[in-house]
PQR file with spaces between the fields and no chain letter, atoms N, CA, C, O and H, PARSE charges and radii, in Angstrom:
ATOM       1  N    MET     1     -60.220  146.178  202.288 -0.4000 1.5000
ATOM       2  CA   MET     1     -61.557  146.458  201.809 -0.0000 2.0000
ATOM       3  C    MET     1     -61.776  147.961  201.840  0.5500 1.7000
ATOM       4  O    MET     1     -61.547  148.592  202.872 -0.5500 1.4000
ATOM       5  N    THR     2     -62.210  148.544  200.740 -0.4000 1.5000
ATOM       6  CA   THR     2     -62.462  149.972  200.702 -0.0000 2.0000
ATOM       7  C    THR     2     -63.918  150.252  201.058  0.5500 1.7000
ATOM       8  O    THR     2     -64.814  149.466  200.753 -0.5500 1.4000
ATOM       9  H    THR     2     -62.396  148.031  199.902  0.4000 1.0000
ATOM      10  N    MET     3     -64.124  151.366  201.697 -0.4000 1.5000
ATOM      11  CA   MET     3     -65.470  151.774  202.067 -0.0000 2.0000
ATOM      12  C    MET     3     -65.947  152.847  201.098  0.5500 1.7000
ATOM      13  O    MET     3     -65.162  153.686  200.656 -0.5500 1.4000
ATOM      14  H    MET     3     -63.395  152.005  201.945  0.4000 1.0000
ATOM      15  N    LEU     4     -67.224  152.818  200.771 -0.4000 1.5000
ATOM      16  CA   LEU     4     -67.800  153.836  199.921 -0.0000 2.0000
ATOM      17  C    LEU     4     -68.187  155.023  200.793  0.5500 1.7000
ATOM      18  O    LEU     4     -68.911  154.866  201.776 -0.5500 1.4000
ATOM      19  H    LEU     4     -67.862  152.136  201.130  0.4000 1.0000
ATOM      20  N    ALA     5     -67.708  156.206  200.436 -0.4000 1.5000
ATOM      21  CA   ALA     5     -67.861  157.363  201.310 -0.0000 2.0000
ATOM      22  C    ALA     5     -69.269  157.945  201.288  0.5500 1.7000
ATOM      23  O    ALA     5     -69.756  158.420  202.315 -0.5500 1.4000
ATOM      24  H    ALA     5     -67.120  156.334  199.637  0.4000 1.0000
ATOM      25  N    ASN     6     -69.914  157.917  200.161 -0.4000 1.5000
ATOM      26  CA   ASN     6     -71.234  158.523  200.081 -0.0000 2.0000
ATOM      27  C    ASN     6     -72.020  157.920  198.929  0.5500 1.7000
ATOM      28  O    ASN     6     -71.499  157.095  198.179 -0.5500 1.4000
ATOM      29  H    ASN     6     -69.519  157.531  199.327  0.4000 1.0000
ATOM      30  N    ARG     7     -73.271  158.331  198.790 -0.4000 1.5000
ATOM      31  CA   ARG     7     -74.143  157.782  197.757 -0.0000 2.0000
ATOM      32  C    ARG     7     -73.578  158.015  196.359  0.5500 1.7000
ATOM      33  O    ARG     7     -73.592  157.112  195.523 -0.5500 1.4000
ATOM      34  H    ARG     7     -73.694  159.001  199.399  0.4000 1.0000
ATOM      35  N    LYS     8     -73.083  159.222  196.106 -0.4000 1.5000
ATOM      36  CA   LYS     8     -72.560  159.538  194.777 -0.0000 2.0000
ATOM      37  C    LYS     8     -71.399  158.617  194.422  0.5500 1.7000
ATOM      38  O    LYS     8     -71.328  158.101  193.306 -0.5500 1.4000
ATOM      39  H    LYS     8     -73.071  159.955  196.786  0.4000 1.0000
ATOM      40  N    GLU     9     -70.496  158.414  195.368 -0.4000 1.5000
ATOM      41  CA   GLU     9     -69.356  157.524  195.127 -0.0000 2.0000
ATOM      42  C    GLU     9     -69.830  156.084  194.955  0.5500 1.7000
ATOM      43  O    GLU     9     -69.337  155.366  194.085 -0.5500 1.4000
ATOM      44  H    GLU     9     -70.554  158.833  196.274  0.4000 1.0000
ATOM      45  N    ALA    10     -70.781  155.661  195.778 -0.4000 1.5000
ATOM      46  CA   ALA    10     -71.306  154.298  195.674 -0.0000 2.0000
ATOM      47  C    ALA    10     -71.966  154.081  194.320  0.5500 1.7000
ATOM      48  O    ALA    10     -71.736  153.057  193.676 -0.5500 1.4000
ATOM      49  H    ALA    10     -71.182  156.244  196.485  0.4000 1.0000
ATOM      50  N    CYS    11     -72.776  155.026  193.886 -0.4000 1.5000
ATOM      51  CA   CYS    11     -73.446  154.905  192.589 -0.0000 2.0000
ATOM      52  C    CYS    11     -72.432  154.842  191.458  0.5500 1.7000
ATOM      53  O    CYS    11     -72.571  154.035  190.539 -0.5500 1.4000
ATOM      54  H    CYS    11     -72.962  155.857  194.410  0.4000 1.0000
ATOM      55  N    ALA    12     -71.412  155.691  191.523 -0.4000 1.5000
ATOM      56  CA   ALA    12     -70.399  155.702  190.476 -0.0000 2.0000
ATOM      57  C    ALA    12     -69.633  154.386  190.451  0.5500 1.7000
ATOM      58  O    ALA    12     -69.354  153.832  189.387 -0.5500 1.4000
ATOM      59  H    ALA    12     -71.299  156.346  192.270  0.4000 1.0000
ATOM      60  N    THR    13     -69.300  153.899  191.632 -0.4000 1.5000
ATOM      61  CA   THR    13     -68.530  152.658  191.724 -0.0000 2.0000
ATOM      62  C    THR    13     -69.340  151.467  191.247  0.5500 1.7000
ATOM      63  O    THR    13     -68.824  150.608  190.533 -0.5500 1.4000
ATOM      64  H    THR    13     -69.526  154.349  192.496  0.4000 1.0000
ATOM      65  N    LEU    14     -70.601  151.412  191.636 -0.4000 1.5000
ATOM      66  CA   LEU    14     -71.431  150.254  191.336 -0.0000 2.0000
ATOM      67  C    LEU    14     -72.256  150.412  190.067  0.5500 1.7000
ATOM      68  O    LEU    14     -72.867  149.444  189.612 -0.5500 1.4000
ATOM      69  H    LEU    14     -71.020  152.110  192.217  0.4000 1.0000
ATOM      70  N    GLY    15     -72.288  151.603  189.486 -0.4000 1.5000
ATOM      71  CA   GLY    15     -73.078  151.831  188.287 -0.0000 2.0000
ATOM      72  C    GLY    15     -74.571  151.712  188.541  0.5500 1.7000
ATOM      73  O    GLY    15     -75.290  151.114  187.740 -0.5500 1.4000
ATOM      74  H    GLY    15     -71.792  152.389  189.856  0.4000 1.0000
ATOM      75  N    LEU    16     -75.047  152.273  189.645 -0.4000 1.5000
ATOM      76  CA   LEU    16     -76.445  152.101  190.040 -0.0000 2.0000
ATOM      77  C    LEU    16     -77.310  153.332  189.810  0.5500 1.7000
ATOM      78  O    LEU    16     -78.496  153.310  190.137 -0.5500 1.4000
ATOM      79  H    LEU    16     -74.463  152.759  190.296  0.4000 1.0000
ATOM      80  N    ASP    17     -76.760  154.385  189.265 -0.4000 1.5000
ATOM      81  CA   ASP    17     -77.546  155.601  189.052 -0.0000 2.0000
ATOM      82  C    ASP    17     -78.796  155.361  188.226  0.5500 1.7000
ATOM      83  O    ASP    17     -79.812  156.024  188.434 -0.5500 1.4000
ATOM      84  H    ASP    17     -75.797  154.403  188.998  0.4000 1.0000
ATOM      85  N    HIS    18     -78.737  154.438  187.307 -0.4000 1.5000
ATOM      86  CA   HIS    18     -79.834  154.209  186.382 -0.0000 2.0000
ATOM      87  C    HIS    18     -80.947  153.329  186.959  0.5500 1.7000
ATOM      88  O    HIS    18     -82.017  153.234  186.358 -0.5500 1.4000
ATOM      89  H    HIS    18     -77.911  153.900  187.138  0.4000 1.0000
ATOM      90  N    LEU    19     -80.721  152.682  188.114 -0.4000 1.5000
ATOM      91  CA   LEU    19     -81.697  151.748  188.658 -0.0000 2.0000
ATOM      92  C    LEU    19     -82.792  152.476  189.433  0.5500 1.7000
ATOM      93  O    LEU    19     -82.514  153.311  190.293 -0.5500 1.4000
ATOM      94  H    LEU    19     -79.852  152.759  188.603  0.4000 1.0000
ATOM      95  N    ASP    20     -84.042  152.142  189.111 -0.4000 1.5000
ATOM      96  CA   ASP    20     -85.128  152.652  189.939 -0.0000 2.0000
ATOM      97  C    ASP    20     -85.242  151.776  191.174  0.5500 1.7000
ATOM      98  O    ASP    20     -84.548  150.765  191.283 -0.5500 1.4000
ATOM      99  H    ASP    20     -84.268  151.463  188.413  0.4000 1.0000
ATOM     100  N    ASP    21     -86.101  152.150  192.096 -0.4000 1.5000
ATOM     101  CA   ASP    21     -86.197  151.427  193.365 -0.0000 2.0000
ATOM     102  C    ASP    21     -86.582  149.963  193.166  0.5500 1.7000
ATOM     103  O    ASP    21     -86.058  149.090  193.859 -0.5500 1.4000
ATOM     104  H    ASP    21     -86.665  152.972  192.007  0.4000 1.0000
ATOM     105  N    GLY    22     -87.474  149.686  192.246 -0.4000 1.5000
ATOM     106  CA   GLY    22     -87.889  148.305  191.985 -0.0000 2.0000
ATOM     107  C    GLY    22     -86.748  147.458  191.461  0.5500 1.7000
ATOM     108  O    GLY    22     -86.569  146.318  191.888 -0.5500 1.4000
ATOM     109  H    GLY    22     -87.899  150.395  191.683  0.4000 1.0000
ATOM     110  N    ALA    23     -85.980  148.005  190.541 -0.4000 1.5000
ATOM     111  CA   ALA    23     -84.836  147.280  189.981 -0.0000 2.0000
ATOM     112  C    ALA    23     -83.760  147.080  191.047  0.5500 1.7000
ATOM     113  O    ALA    23     -83.116  146.032  191.097 -0.5500 1.4000
ATOM     114  H    ALA    23     -86.126  148.932  190.193  0.4000 1.0000
ATOM     115  N    LEU    24     -83.570  148.080  191.893 -0.4000 1.5000
ATOM     116  CA   LEU    24     -82.601  147.959  192.981 -0.0000 2.0000
ATOM     117  C    LEU    24     -83.023  146.840  193.930  0.5500 1.7000
ATOM     118  O    LEU    24     -82.201  146.017  194.333 -0.5500 1.4000
ATOM     119  H    LEU    24     -84.094  148.931  191.852  0.4000 1.0000
ATOM     120  N    HIS    25     -84.304  146.815  194.283 -0.4000 1.5000
ATOM     121  CA   HIS    25     -84.832  145.768  195.162 -0.0000 2.0000
ATOM     122  C    HIS    25     -84.661  144.389  194.535  0.5500 1.7000
ATOM     123  O    HIS    25     -84.245  143.445  195.207 -0.5500 1.4000
ATOM     124  H    HIS    25     -84.971  147.483  193.955  0.4000 1.0000
ATOM     125  N    ASN    26     -84.979  144.273  193.255 -0.4000 1.5000
ATOM     126  CA   ASN    26     -84.841  142.982  192.564 -0.0000 2.0000
ATOM     127  C    ASN    26     -83.385  142.519  192.537  0.5500 1.7000
ATOM     128  O    ASN    26     -83.102  141.334  192.713 -0.5500 1.4000
ATOM     129  H    ASN    26     -85.316  145.040  192.709  0.4000 1.0000
ATOM     130  N    SER    27     -82.478  143.442  192.319 -0.4000 1.5000
ATOM     131  CA   SER    27     -81.056  143.096  192.307 -0.0000 2.0000
ATOM     132  C    SER    27     -80.601  142.606  193.680  0.5500 1.7000
ATOM     133  O    SER    27     -79.828  141.654  193.786 -0.5500 1.4000
ATOM     134  H    SER    27     -82.708  144.405  192.175  0.4000 1.0000
ATOM     135  N    MET    28     -81.088  143.267  194.724 -0.4000 1.5000
ATOM     136  CA   MET    28     -80.738  142.856  196.082 -0.0000 2.0000
ATOM     137  C    MET    28     -81.298  141.470  196.395  0.5500 1.7000
ATOM     138  O    MET    28     -80.612  140.645  197.000 -0.5500 1.4000
ATOM     139  H    MET    28     -81.716  144.040  194.638  0.4000 1.0000
ATOM     140  N    LYS    29     -82.528  141.213  195.990 -0.4000 1.5000
ATOM     141  CA   LYS    29     -83.132  139.899  196.214 -0.0000 2.0000
ATOM     142  C    LYS    29     -82.380  138.820  195.436  0.5500 1.7000
ATOM     143  O    LYS    29     -82.218  137.701  195.923 -0.5500 1.4000
ATOM     144  H    LYS    29     -83.086  141.882  195.499  0.4000 1.0000
ATOM     145  N    ASN    30     -81.923  139.149  194.235 -0.4000 1.5000
ATOM     146  CA   ASN    30     -81.156  138.210  193.423 -0.0000 2.0000
ATOM     147  C    ASN    30     -79.850  137.839  194.120  0.5500 1.7000
ATOM     148  O    ASN    30     -79.483  136.664  194.163 -0.5500 1.4000
ATOM     149  H    ASN    30     -82.054  140.058  193.839  0.4000 1.0000
ATOM     150  N    ILE    31     -79.153  138.822  194.660 -0.4000 1.5000
ATOM     151  CA   ILE    31     -77.907  138.550  195.377 -0.0000 2.0000
ATOM     152  C    ILE    31     -78.197  137.694  196.603  0.5500 1.7000
ATOM     153  O    ILE    31     -77.464  136.749  196.895 -0.5500 1.4000
ATOM     154  H    ILE    31     -79.452  139.776  194.624  0.4000 1.0000
ATOM     155  N    GLN    32     -79.256  138.023  197.313 -0.4000 1.5000
ATOM     156  CA   GLN    32     -79.630  137.230  198.490 -0.0000 2.0000
ATOM     157  C    GLN    32     -79.904  135.775  198.097  0.5500 1.7000
ATOM     158  O    GLN    32     -79.472  134.852  198.788 -0.5500 1.4000
ATOM     159  H    GLN    32     -79.852  138.790  197.076  0.4000 1.0000
ATOM     160  N    SER    33     -80.608  135.576  197.010 -0.4000 1.5000
ATOM     161  CA   SER    33     -80.904  134.215  196.540 -0.0000 2.0000
ATOM     162  C    SER    33     -79.625  133.465  196.182  0.5500 1.7000
ATOM     163  O    SER    33     -79.485  132.282  196.491 -0.5500 1.4000
ATOM     164  H    SER    33     -80.960  136.325  196.449  0.4000 1.0000
ATOM     165  N    GLN    34     -78.695  134.160  195.528 -0.4000 1.5000
ATOM     166  CA   GLN    34     -77.413  133.539  195.181 -0.0000 2.0000
ATOM     167  C    GLN    34     -76.658  133.119  196.438  0.5500 1.7000
ATOM     168  O    GLN    34     -76.054  132.047  196.480 -0.5500 1.4000
ATOM     169  H    GLN    34     -78.809  135.121  195.277  0.4000 1.0000
ATOM     170  N    MET    35     -76.697  133.966  197.453 -0.4000 1.5000
ATOM     171  CA   MET    35     -76.019  133.648  198.713 -0.0000 2.0000
ATOM     172  C    MET    35     -76.667  132.433  199.378  0.5500 1.7000
ATOM     173  O    MET    35     -75.973  131.523  199.833 -0.5500 1.4000
ATOM     174  H    MET    35     -77.188  134.836  197.419  0.4000 1.0000
ATOM     175  N    GLU    36     -77.984  132.425  199.429 -0.4000 1.5000
ATOM     176  CA   GLU    36     -78.697  131.308  200.040 -0.0000 2.0000
ATOM     177  C    GLU    36     -78.403  129.992  199.307  0.5500 1.7000
ATOM     178  O    GLU    36     -78.190  128.957  199.938 -0.5500 1.4000
ATOM     179  H    GLU    36     -78.548  133.164  199.060  0.4000 1.0000
ATOM     180  N    GLU    37     -78.396  130.046  197.991 -0.4000 1.5000
ATOM     181  CA   GLU    37     -78.123  128.837  197.206 -0.0000 2.0000
ATOM     182  C    GLU    37     -76.698  128.348  197.438  0.5500 1.7000
ATOM     183  O    GLU    37     -76.464  127.148  197.578 -0.5500 1.4000
ATOM     184  H    GLU    37     -78.570  130.887  197.479  0.4000 1.0000
ATOM     185  N    ALA    38     -75.758  129.268  197.479 -0.4000 1.5000
ATOM     186  CA   ALA    38     -74.360  128.879  197.714 -0.0000 2.0000
ATOM     187  C    ALA    38     -74.207  128.212  199.082  0.5500 1.7000
ATOM     188  O    ALA    38     -73.487  127.223  199.214 -0.5500 1.4000
ATOM     189  H    ALA    38     -75.949  130.244  197.365  0.4000 1.0000
ATOM     190  N    VAL    39     -74.878  128.748  200.088 -0.4000 1.5000
ATOM     191  CA   VAL    39     -74.807  128.159  201.424 -0.0000 2.0000
ATOM     192  C    VAL    39     -75.479  126.788  201.435  0.5500 1.7000
ATOM     193  O    VAL    39     -74.978  125.854  202.061 -0.5500 1.4000
ATOM     194  H    VAL    39     -75.464  129.551  199.981  0.4000 1.0000
ATOM     195  N    ARG    40     -76.609  126.669  200.746 -0.4000 1.5000
ATOM     196  CA   ARG    40     -77.282  125.361  200.640 -0.0000 2.0000
ATOM     197  C    ARG    40     -76.361  124.320  200.011  0.5500 1.7000
ATOM     198  O    ARG    40     -76.403  123.144  200.371 -0.5500 1.4000
ATOM     199  H    ARG    40     -77.016  127.428  200.238  0.4000 1.0000
ATOM     200  N    GLN    41     -75.530  124.763  199.070 -0.4000 1.5000
ATOM     201  CA   GLN    41     -74.619  123.847  198.395 -0.0000 2.0000
ATOM     202  C    GLN    41     -73.315  123.641  199.155  0.5500 1.7000
ATOM     203  O    GLN    41     -72.394  122.985  198.669 -0.5500 1.4000
ATOM     204  H    GLN    41     -75.497  125.718  198.778  0.4000 1.0000
ATOM     205  N    GLY    42     -73.253  124.210  200.351 -0.4000 1.5000
ATOM     206  CA   GLY    42     -72.104  123.936  201.212 -0.0000 2.0000
ATOM     207  C    GLY    42     -71.040  125.011  201.280  0.5500 1.7000
ATOM     208  O    GLY    42     -70.006  124.807  201.916 -0.5500 1.4000
ATOM     209  H    GLY    42     -74.002  124.743  200.746  0.4000 1.0000
ATOM     210  N    ALA    43     -71.260  126.140  200.649 -0.4000 1.5000
ATOM     211  CA   ALA    43     -70.256  127.202  200.719 -0.0000 2.0000
ATOM     212  C    ALA    43     -70.195  127.772  202.129  0.5500 1.7000
ATOM     213  O    ALA    43     -71.225  127.967  202.775 -0.5500 1.4000
ATOM     214  H    ALA    43     -72.100  126.306  200.132  0.4000 1.0000
ATOM     215  N    SER    44     -69.012  128.030  202.590 -0.4000 1.5000
ATOM     216  CA   SER    44     -68.806  128.638  203.899 -0.0000 2.0000
ATOM     217  C    SER    44     -69.188  130.115  203.837  0.5500 1.7000
ATOM     218  O    SER    44     -69.038  130.755  202.796 -0.5500 1.4000
ATOM     219  H    SER    44     -68.176  127.872  202.066  0.4000 1.0000
ATOM     220  N    LEU    45     -69.675  130.649  204.941 -0.4000 1.5000
ATOM     221  CA   LEU    45     -70.015  132.074  204.981 -0.0000 2.0000
ATOM     222  C    LEU    45     -68.790  132.954  204.789  0.5500 1.7000
ATOM     223  O    LEU    45     -68.918  134.137  204.472 -0.5500 1.4000
ATOM     224  H    LEU    45     -69.797  130.129  205.787  0.4000 1.0000
ATOM     225  N    THR    46     -67.606  132.386  204.978 -0.4000 1.5000
ATOM     226  CA   THR    46     -66.372  133.152  204.787 -0.0000 2.0000
ATOM     227  C    THR    46     -65.700  132.846  203.450  0.5500 1.7000
ATOM     228  O    THR    46     -64.577  133.284  203.202 -0.5500 1.4000
ATOM     229  H    THR    46     -67.502  131.426  205.236  0.4000 1.0000
ATOM     230  N    SER    47     -66.387  132.092  202.588 -0.4000 1.5000
ATOM     231  CA   SER    47     -65.802  131.787  201.276 -0.0000 2.0000
ATOM     232  C    SER    47     -65.705  133.058  200.440  0.5500 1.7000
ATOM     233  O    SER    47     -66.462  134.010  200.632 -0.5500 1.4000
ATOM     234  H    SER    47     -67.300  131.736  202.789  0.4000 1.0000
ATOM     235  N    GLU    48     -64.769  133.049  199.521 -0.4000 1.5000
ATOM     236  CA   GLU    48     -64.550  134.231  198.677 -0.0000 2.0000
ATOM     237  C    GLU    48     -65.828  134.625  197.936  0.5500 1.7000
ATOM     238  O    GLU    48     -66.139  135.811  197.823 -0.5500 1.4000
ATOM     239  H    GLU    48     -64.155  132.276  199.364  0.4000 1.0000
ATOM     240  N    TYR    49     -66.561  133.648  197.436 -0.4000 1.5000
ATOM     241  CA   TYR    49     -67.785  133.920  196.676 -0.0000 2.0000
ATOM     242  C    TYR    49     -68.838  134.599  197.554  0.5500 1.7000
ATOM     243  O    TYR    49     -69.443  135.588  197.142 -0.5500 1.4000
ATOM     244  H    TYR    49     -66.309  132.684  197.528  0.4000 1.0000
ATOM     245  N    ILE    50     -69.057  134.077  198.747 -0.4000 1.5000
ATOM     246  CA   ILE    50     -70.057  134.656  199.651 -0.0000 2.0000
ATOM     247  C    ILE    50     -69.624  136.056  200.081  0.5500 1.7000
ATOM     248  O    ILE    50     -70.455  136.959  200.179 -0.5500 1.4000
ATOM     249  H    ILE    50     -68.565  133.273  199.082  0.4000 1.0000
ATOM     250  N    VAL    51     -68.350  136.237  200.335 -0.4000 1.5000
ATOM     251  CA   VAL    51     -67.844  137.561  200.728 -0.0000 2.0000
ATOM     252  C    VAL    51     -68.052  138.560  199.590  0.5500 1.7000
ATOM     253  O    VAL    51     -68.454  139.698  199.832 -0.5500 1.4000
ATOM     254  H    VAL    51     -67.675  135.503  200.255  0.4000 1.0000
ATOM     255  N    GLN    52     -67.781  138.144  198.352 -0.4000 1.5000
ATOM     256  CA   GLN    52     -68.004  139.021  197.200 -0.0000 2.0000
ATOM     257  C    GLN    52     -69.479  139.419  197.095  0.5500 1.7000
ATOM     258  O    GLN    52     -69.803  140.591  196.907 -0.5500 1.4000
ATOM     259  H    GLN    52     -67.454  137.220  198.155  0.4000 1.0000
ATOM     260  N    LEU    53     -70.358  138.437  197.217 -0.4000 1.5000
ATOM     261  CA   LEU    53     -71.789  138.723  197.152 -0.0000 2.0000
ATOM     262  C    LEU    53     -72.210  139.658  198.283  0.5500 1.7000
ATOM     263  O    LEU    53     -73.010  140.570  198.080 -0.5500 1.4000
ATOM     264  H    LEU    53     -70.094  137.485  197.370  0.4000 1.0000
ATOM     265  N    SER    54     -71.671  139.425  199.459 -0.4000 1.5000
ATOM     266  CA   SER    54     -71.986  140.265  200.605 -0.0000 2.0000
ATOM     267  C    SER    54     -71.540  141.705  200.376  0.5500 1.7000
ATOM     268  O    SER    54     -72.257  142.642  200.725 -0.5500 1.4000
ATOM     269  H    SER    54     -71.021  138.683  199.624  0.4000 1.0000
ATOM     270  N    GLN    55     -70.378  141.877  199.801 -0.4000 1.5000
ATOM     271  CA   GLN    55     -69.879  143.221  199.501 -0.0000 2.0000
ATOM     272  C    GLN    55     -70.749  143.903  198.452  0.5500 1.7000
ATOM     273  O    GLN    55     -71.012  145.101  198.552 -0.5500 1.4000
ATOM     274  H    GLN    55     -69.795  141.115  199.518  0.4000 1.0000
ATOM     275  N    GLN    56     -71.199  143.147  197.442 -0.4000 1.5000
ATOM     276  CA   GLN    56     -72.117  143.711  196.446 -0.0000 2.0000
ATOM     277  C    GLN    56     -73.405  144.159  197.121  0.5500 1.7000
ATOM     278  O    GLN    56     -73.903  145.258  196.878 -0.5500 1.4000
ATOM     279  H    GLN    56     -70.985  142.174  197.361  0.4000 1.0000
ATOM     280  N    LEU    57     -73.932  143.288  197.973 -0.4000 1.5000
ATOM     281  CA   LEU    57     -75.175  143.600  198.664 -0.0000 2.0000
ATOM     282  C    LEU    57     -74.997  144.830  199.550  0.5500 1.7000
ATOM     283  O    LEU    57     -75.896  145.667  199.630 -0.5500 1.4000
ATOM     284  H    LEU    57     -73.527  142.396  198.171  0.4000 1.0000
ATOM     285  N    ASP    58     -73.864  144.947  200.206 -0.4000 1.5000
ATOM     286  CA   ASP    58     -73.592  146.121  201.038 -0.0000 2.0000
ATOM     287  C    ASP    58     -73.690  147.412  200.220  0.5500 1.7000
ATOM     288  O    ASP    58     -74.242  148.408  200.688 -0.5500 1.4000
ATOM     289  H    ASP    58     -73.134  144.267  200.141  0.4000 1.0000
ATOM     290  N    GLY    59     -73.161  147.387  199.018 -0.4000 1.5000
ATOM     291  CA   GLY    59     -73.237  148.569  198.153 -0.0000 2.0000
ATOM     292  C    GLY    59     -74.665  148.938  197.818  0.5500 1.7000
ATOM     293  O    GLY    59     -75.029  150.114  197.827 -0.5500 1.4000
ATOM     294  H    GLY    59     -72.713  146.578  198.638  0.4000 1.0000
ATOM     295  N    TYR    60     -75.477  147.933  197.522 -0.4000 1.5000
ATOM     296  CA   TYR    60     -76.881  148.177  197.225 -0.0000 2.0000
ATOM     297  C    TYR    60     -77.612  148.707  198.454  0.5500 1.7000
ATOM     298  O    TYR    60     -78.479  149.574  198.339 -0.5500 1.4000
ATOM     299  H    TYR    60     -75.181  146.978  197.515  0.4000 1.0000
ATOM     300  N    VAL    61     -77.265  148.190  199.621 -0.4000 1.5000
ATOM     301  CA   VAL    61     -77.902  148.645  200.866 -0.0000 2.0000
ATOM     302  C    VAL    61     -77.574  150.111  201.117  0.5500 1.7000
ATOM     303  O    VAL    61     -78.445  150.868  201.546 -0.5500 1.4000
ATOM     304  H    VAL    61     -76.561  147.486  199.715  0.4000 1.0000
ATOM     305  N    VAL    62     -76.347  150.523  200.862 -0.4000 1.5000
ATOM     306  CA   VAL    62     -75.965  151.931  201.012 -0.0000 2.0000
ATOM     307  C    VAL    62     -76.858  152.806  200.140  0.5500 1.7000
ATOM     308  O    VAL    62     -77.351  153.842  200.585 -0.5500 1.4000
ATOM     309  H    VAL    62     -75.640  149.908  200.513  0.4000 1.0000
ATOM     310  N    ILE    63     -77.062  152.388  198.911 -0.4000 1.5000
ATOM     311  CA   ILE    63     -77.896  153.164  197.993 -0.0000 2.0000
ATOM     312  C    ILE    63     -79.335  153.212  198.504  0.5500 1.7000
ATOM     313  O    ILE    63     -79.942  154.282  198.542 -0.5500 1.4000
ATOM     314  H    ILE    63     -76.662  151.546  198.548  0.4000 1.0000
ATOM     315  N    ALA    64     -79.883  152.069  198.894 -0.4000 1.5000
ATOM     316  CA   ALA    64     -81.276  152.006  199.368 -0.0000 2.0000
ATOM     317  C    ALA    64     -81.458  152.856  200.618  0.5500 1.7000
ATOM     318  O    ALA    64     -82.450  153.577  200.731 -0.5500 1.4000
ATOM     319  H    ALA    64     -79.390  151.199  198.863  0.4000 1.0000
ATOM     320  N    GLN    65     -80.529  152.786  201.548 -0.4000 1.5000
ATOM     321  CA   GLN    65     -80.639  153.578  202.772 -0.0000 2.0000
ATOM     322  C    GLN    65     -80.550  155.060  202.477  0.5500 1.7000
ATOM     323  O    GLN    65     -81.274  155.860  203.070 -0.5500 1.4000
ATOM     324  H    GLN    65     -79.724  152.201  201.456  0.4000 1.0000
ATOM     325  N    THR    66     -79.671  155.431  201.569 -0.4000 1.5000
ATOM     326  CA   THR    66     -79.524  156.833  201.204 -0.0000 2.0000
ATOM     327  C    THR    66     -80.797  157.356  200.563  0.5500 1.7000
ATOM     328  O    THR    66     -81.242  158.463  200.866 -0.5500 1.4000
ATOM     329  H    THR    66     -79.083  154.782  201.087  0.4000 1.0000
ATOM     330  N    ARG    67     -81.381  156.564  199.679 -0.4000 1.5000
ATOM     331  CA   ARG    67     -82.633  156.971  199.047 -0.0000 2.0000
ATOM     332  C    ARG    67     -83.742  157.121  200.087  0.5500 1.7000
ATOM     333  O    ARG    67     -84.531  158.063  200.021 -0.5500 1.4000
ATOM     334  H    ARG    67     -81.019  155.665  199.432  0.4000 1.0000
ATOM     335  N    LYS    68     -83.804  156.208  201.033 -0.4000 1.5000
ATOM     336  CA   LYS    68     -84.827  156.278  202.073 -0.0000 2.0000
ATOM     337  C    LYS    68     -84.636  157.513  202.940  0.5500 1.7000
ATOM     338  O    LYS    68     -85.602  158.200  203.272 -0.5500 1.4000
ATOM     339  H    LYS    68     -83.163  155.442  201.087  0.4000 1.0000
ATOM     340  N    MET    69     -83.383  157.796  203.309 -0.4000 1.5000
ATOM     341  CA   MET    69     -83.110  158.976  204.131 -0.0000 2.0000
ATOM     342  C    MET    69     -83.504  160.246  203.389  0.5500 1.7000
ATOM     343  O    MET    69     -84.031  161.180  203.993 -0.5500 1.4000
ATOM     344  H    MET    69     -82.598  157.238  203.040  0.4000 1.0000
ATOM     345  N    ARG    70     -83.254  160.286  202.098 -0.4000 1.5000
ATOM     346  CA   ARG    70     -83.582  161.464  201.299 -0.0000 2.0000
ATOM     347  C    ARG    70     -85.104  161.677  201.267  0.5500 1.7000
ATOM     348  O    ARG    70     -85.572  162.815  201.288 -0.5500 1.4000
ATOM     349  H    ARG    70     -82.826  159.528  201.607  0.4000 1.0000
ATOM     350  N    LEU    71     -85.865  160.588  201.217 -0.4000 1.5000
ATOM     351  CA   LEU    71     -87.324  160.694  201.197 -0.0000 2.0000
ATOM     352  C    LEU    71     -87.902  161.113  202.532  0.5500 1.7000
ATOM     353  O    LEU    71     -88.972  161.719  202.581 -0.5500 1.4000
ATOM     354  H    LEU    71     -85.485  159.663  201.199  0.4000 1.0000
ATOM     355  N    ASN    72     -87.208  160.798  203.620 -0.4000 1.5000
ATOM     356  CA   ASN    72     -87.704  161.110  204.958 -0.0000 2.0000
ATOM     357  C    ASN    72     -87.366  162.522  205.418  0.5500 1.7000
ATOM     358  O    ASN    72     -87.684  162.883  206.551 -0.5500 1.4000
ATOM     359  H    ASN    72     -86.338  160.306  203.581  0.4000 1.0000
ATOM     360  N    ARG    73     -86.749  163.307  204.597 -0.4000 1.5000
ATOM     361  CA   ARG    73     -86.398  164.682  204.985 -0.0000 2.0000
ATOM     362  C    ARG    73     -87.615  165.537  205.032  0.5500 1.7000
ATOM     363  O    ARG    73     -87.523  166.726  205.339 -0.5500 1.4000
ATOM     364  H    ARG    73     -86.491  163.013  203.677  0.4000 1.0000
């Protein structure tokens, strides 16, 4: 598993530069809903699908945290 080194790399990798905060939040909620539904349908938390969704969500969290830190300066 590769780690994203910084916001710029994360944005480039995930293509998130164009998302405003509302769209970023909606995307994160969508991934969360997909994860919840998969678990409701019996998917294991270690299943490939859940792990993929979790990794996507991690990327979005990096962006959100970076944006928040930038605002708190």
